[in-house]
N, C-alpha and C positions, 0 to 999 in steps of 0.2 A: 654541278657535282652530282655523281650518281653513287648508288650502293657499291658498285664494283670498284670505285676509286677509293673506297675507305677500307682500312685494315680490318675494321670490325665487321665489314660487310653491310653496314647500315649508314645511310646518309639522311640527316634531317633536312629534307629538301626545303622546308619552309625557312629554316635558319641558315641554310647554305653551308653546313659543317658536318663533319663526320661525328657519329655518336660514339662515345667511349665504350669499349668492350665491357667494362664493368657496369654499364648502365643498361645492358641488354640481357634479356632472359632467352636462353637457347633451349630449344626442344628438339629432340630427335628420338624416333621410335626405338632406336637401339641404345638410347642413353640409360645410364645407371646412376647419374648424379642426383643430388638433392638441392644443390645450390644453383642449378641451371646455368652454369657457365659454359663458355665455348668449349673448354676441354673436358667438362663433366656435365653434359646437357641432361635435362630431365627427360623422361620417357613419355610424359603426357603433358598436354596443354593445361590440364587441371592442376598439376603440380606447379607448373609455371605461373598460373594465374594467382596462386597463393603468394607469390613473391612480387606482384605488381605493386609499385609504390610511386611516389612523385619522382624519385630518383631512378627507378627502373620501370619505365613505361613503354619499352620497346620489346617485342617478342619475335625472335627469328625461329620459324618452324621449318624443319627439314622436310623434304618430300616424304610422303607416306600416307597411309590411311589411318586417320585418327577418329575412331568411333567412340565419342564421348560427349557428354553434355558439360559445357563449361559455364559456370556462373561467375560473372564479372562483378556483380553487386556494386554498381555505380563507380567502378574503376575505369580509368581512361588508359587505353593501351593501343599501340599501333602494331598490328600483326603483319609480318613480312614472310613470304614463302615463295617457292617456285611456282611458275605458271601464272 
């Protein structure tokens, strides 16, 4: 199974299953959301990093130039983006 086969756009390849959309943090430079959902993505990876938890440990980052320093502070996250 691959990311493109999942409605959320994310496949947990180790587990062999699609990741639920609600378990993913979405980031897009044009985003205006604060909950970092697919329909209301956050504009920065920093905003998305604040939402990382055991239930939301996947981050999909849209194409773009993100000039920021992101502190993960011992958080575990898988970041997925184009390229």
